[in-house]
C-alpha positions as CSV (number, residue, x, y, z in Angstrom):
1,X,-19.1,-103.8,13.0
2,X,-21.1,-106.6,11.2
3,X,-23.7,-106.5,14.0
4,X,-24.2,-102.7,13.5
5,X,-24.7,-103.2,9.7
6,X,-27.3,-106.0,10.3
7,X,-29.2,-103.9,12.8
8,X,-29.1,-101.0,10.4
9,X,-30.5,-103.1,7.5
10,X,-33.3,-104.5,9.7
11,X,-34.2,-100.9,10.7
12,X,-34.4,-99.9,7.1
13,X,-36.6,-102.9,6.3
14,X,-38.9,-102.0,9.2
15,X,-39.1,-98.3,8.1
16,X,-40.0,-99.3,4.5
17,X,-43.1,-101.1,5.8
18,X,-44.4,-98.0,7.7
19,X,-45.8,-95.4,5.4
20,X,-47.7,-92.2,6.3
21,X,-51.4,-92.2,5.5
22,X,-52.7,-89.5,3.3
23,X,-55.5,-87.2,4.6
24,X,-58.2,-89.0,2.8
25,X,-57.4,-92.3,4.6
26,X,-57.3,-90.5,8.0
27,X,-60.8,-89.1,7.7
28,X,-62.5,-92.1,6.2
29,X,-65.3,-93.9,8.1
30,X,-64.3,-96.9,10.0
31,X,-65.7,-100.3,9.0
32,X,-65.2,-102.0,12.3
33,X,-65.1,-99.9,15.5
34,X,-64.5,-101.3,19.0
35,X,-66.2,-99.1,21.6
36,X,-63.1,-99.0,23.8
37,X,-61.2,-97.3,21.0
38,X,-63.5,-94.2,21.3
39,X,-63.1,-93.7,25.1
40,X,-61.5,-90.5,26.2
41,X,-61.5,-86.8,25.2
42,X,-61.4,-85.8,21.5
43,X,-60.8,-82.4,20.0
44,X,-62.8,-81.3,17.0
45,X,-60.5,-80.7,14.0
46,X,-63.1,-80.6,11.2
47,X,-66.9,-80.3,11.0
48,X,-69.9,-78.4,9.7
49,X,-72.5,-76.5,11.6
50,X,-75.8,-75.1,10.6
51,X,-76.3,-72.8,13.7
52,X,-74.7,-69.5,12.5
53,X,-73.7,-68.0,15.9
54,X,-71.5,-71.0,16.5
55,X,-69.7,-70.9,13.2
56,X,-67.2,-68.3,14.3
57,X,-66.3,-70.5,17.3
58,X,-65.0,-73.3,15.1
59,X,-62.0,-71.2,14.2
60,X,-60.9,-70.9,17.8
61,X,-58.6,-73.3,19.5
62,X,-60.2,-75.8,21.9
63,X,-63.6,-74.4,21.3
64,X,-65.3,-77.8,21.0
65,X,-64.5,-81.2,22.5
66,X,-66.1,-84.6,22.7
67,X,-65.8,-87.2,25.4
68,X,-66.7,-90.8,25.1
69,X,-67.2,-93.1,28.2
70,X,-68.3,-96.7,28.5
71,X,-69.4,-97.6,32.0
72,X,-72.1,-100.1,31.2
73,X,-71.0,-102.7,28.6
74,X,-69.6,-103.0,25.2
75,X,-72.9,-102.2,23.5
76,X,-73.5,-98.8,25.1
77,X,-71.4,-95.6,25.1
78,X,-72.1,-92.1,26.5
79,X,-71.0,-89.2,24.3
80,X,-70.7,-85.8,25.8
81,X,-69.9,-82.8,23.6
82,X,-69.1,-79.3,24.8
83,X,-68.7,-76.0,23.0
84,X,-67.4,-72.8,24.5
85,X,-69.2,-69.6,23.4
86,X,-67.8,-66.1,22.9
87,X,-69.0,-65.1,26.4
88,X,-67.0,-68.1,27.9
89,X,-70.2,-70.0,28.5
90,X,-70.1,-73.7,28.0
91,X,-72.8,-75.6,26.2
92,X,-73.0,-79.3,27.0
93,X,-75.0,-82.1,25.4
94,X,-75.0,-85.8,26.4
95,X,-76.1,-88.7,24.3
96,X,-76.5,-92.4,25.1
97,X,-75.3,-94.4,22.1
98,X,-76.2,-98.0,21.6
99,X,-74.0,-99.9,19.2
100,X,-76.0,-102.4,17.2
101,X,-75.0,-104.9,14.5
102,X,-75.4,-103.3,11.1
103,X,-75.2,-99.7,12.4
104,X,-75.2,-97.4,15.3
105,X,-78.1,-95.4,16.8
106,X,-78.6,-92.9,19.5
107,X,-81.6,-91.5,21.3
108,X,-81.9,-88.1,22.9
109,X,-85.3,-86.8,23.9
110,X,-87.6,-87.3,21.0
111,X,-85.4,-88.0,18.0
112,X,-83.4,-91.0,16.8
113,X,-80.5,-91.1,14.4
114,X,-79.3,-94.3,12.8
115,X,-76.6,-95.5,10.5
116,X,-74.0,-93.1,11.9
117,X,-70.5,-93.3,10.4
118,X,-67.6,-92.4,12.7
119,X,-64.4,-90.9,11.3
120,X,-61.4,-90.8,13.6
């Protein structure tokens, strides 16, 4: 019986150390991000879009996904995003992202974006 009480007390101590994060902490940008932690498929849960025809699609379940893969090294990642239209057509875009000290940047065709902040 004493052993059960000791285990119960240790369980309570462990649970008191684990607290749920509030929404603000869940959506904050990450200071340090390891590329391997991005790999896999991600579902879009929040976002903004300036292209009006796609705004309605954001309200539909599984309308947009992102996939990150790292096949080269720890400094490069491929990001593929997809969006399903009302006509069940899929729109795909791929980006090669190079992770650099002091910020991230990616190039696609003729434009470059830098100082990207990831929120997961």
